[in-house]
N, C-alpha and C positions, 0 to 999 in steps of 0.2 A: 395524896390519896389515890389509891389504886381503884380503878373502876371495876366493878364486879362484872364478870362475864354474864351476858344474858343467857337465859335458858334456851339452849339450842332446840329443845322440843317446841317451845313457843314460836321460835323463828321458823321452824319447819312447818308448823301449822299455819302461820301467817302467809308464808310464800305459797303453800299448797292452796289456801283459800283464794289467793290472788290468781293463781293459775286456773282455778275453776271458772273464773269470770272472763278469762280471755278466750276469744273465739277467732278462728281462722276461717276465711272465706276463700274458696277456690272456684274459679270459673272453668267450666268444662269446655273443651275445644268445640268450636262451632261446627255444626253438621253441614254437609254439602247443601242441603235444602235451605238452611238459614243463609248461607252465602249467596245462593242463587236468588233468593227472595229480595236481597238488598243489592243486587248487581246493578251496575249503571247502564247496562245494555237492555234493549227491548228483548224480551224472551219470546222465542218462537217454539211452540210445542206441537210437533206433528201428531195428530190424532190418527190419521191414516193418509193415504196418498192424495186425498181430495179435501182434507179438513185440517186447519191449523188454528190453535189458540195463540193469540198475540197479546202478550201481557205488557201493558203500557206503564204500569206503576201508578204513582200518585199524580193526579192532575187537579186543577182548581175549577170550581163551579163558575159557569158563565164565561169560560175562556175557550178560545178556538185554537187548535194546535195543528201544525203541519207535522206529520209523522212519516219518517223515511226509514225503510228497512229492506234487507235482501231476503227474498223468498225462494228457497230451493224448490223447483218444480220442473216438470217436463211436459207442459201443455202446449208448447209451441212458442214462436217468437212474439206474436201479437196477442194481447189480451184486451177484452172489453168488459164493461159492466153497465148495468142499467143505472143512470144517474138518479132515478126516482126510487130506487130500491130501499134506500135508508136515508132519512132526512138528517141524521147526525154524523154520517160517514160518507165522504165523497172521494172517489178515486180521482186524483189529479193527473197521475201519469204512471205508466208501467213501461220500463225499459229492460230489454234482455241483458243479462249479465255478460260481460266480455269474457269471463272465465269459463263460460259454458252454461249448464242447466240452471235456470232460475231467472228471476226478475228483480229489479229494484222497484219497489212499490212506494209511491208518494201519495198520501191521502190526507184529507182534512178531517179532524175529529172535533166535534162540538160537545163539550162537557155540560150537558143540560140538566143533569140530575145529581144531587148529592149522594154520597156513599158509593155503592157498587153500581157501575154501569157495564152492561154487556151488549154490544152491538155486533150484528153480522152483516157481511156483504159478500156477494158471490162474484168471482172473476170467471170469465169464459174465454176459451180459445177462439180466435176469429177463424182459424183454418179448420177446426173441428169442434163445433158447438157442443158435442157430447163431453168434451174435456172441460171440467170445471174445478174451481178451487173455492172452498168456503173459508173465509177468514172470520173468526170470532174474536173480536177485540174486547179485552177486559181492562177496566180502569177503576181505580179508587179515587173518587172525586171529593176533595175537601171543600166544605162549605165556607161561606163568608166568615171571616174572623177565625178560621181554624188553622191558619199558617200558610206559608208558601212552600210548595213542594219542590224538591230537587228533581229536575226533569232528567229522564234517561237520555243517553246519546241517541240522536236521531229524532228527538221531539223538540219542537220550538213553538212558543206561543206566537201566534200571528195577530190576534186581536182579542179584545175583551168586549163582551156583549152586555152593556149596561142596560138597565131598564129604567123606566120613569120613577120608580120608587126608591132607587138606589141613592145612598148618600153621596157617592162619588159623582153621579150624574148631576145632582143638585149643585155640588161644588163646581163642576164643569160649566153649568149654566151660569153660575155667578161670575166665573172668569170671562165668559163671553159677553156678559151684560155691560 
């Protein structure tokens, strides 16, 4: 027995209906802003000669971080800051860059609030007190149980500030008993 050829019109209709249900998804190339937002380096955004936004990225609640970055400036070799100016940011050291203008800044940042943190600190030239730099530090702080952030280059966790109500501190007390 010879098989009868199927109706080509029916085949065309079936393949056409299958094609209507197929979808292709294309990803657009990432914009420059998207790439910078996920960069692994601390972002320094000069606002003017005396003010810089310092974008630290994601940090974790109740963690204390050492932050190290190079700041391009021309305020002189030695910088100072008031240690009581900001309770959550403390300048640990400022060293002039060997390459010329600027300083390597090392500071301690305490992530004391969940979500967005914005802290400011002013650096002042020792030789000319009229020359100042305002650093505005920006961080997105993840709360307890919200994951562990991937830290940017130049940021290191130096300690965790547990409180009495914390589950982890309870576990730590059990270990010590």
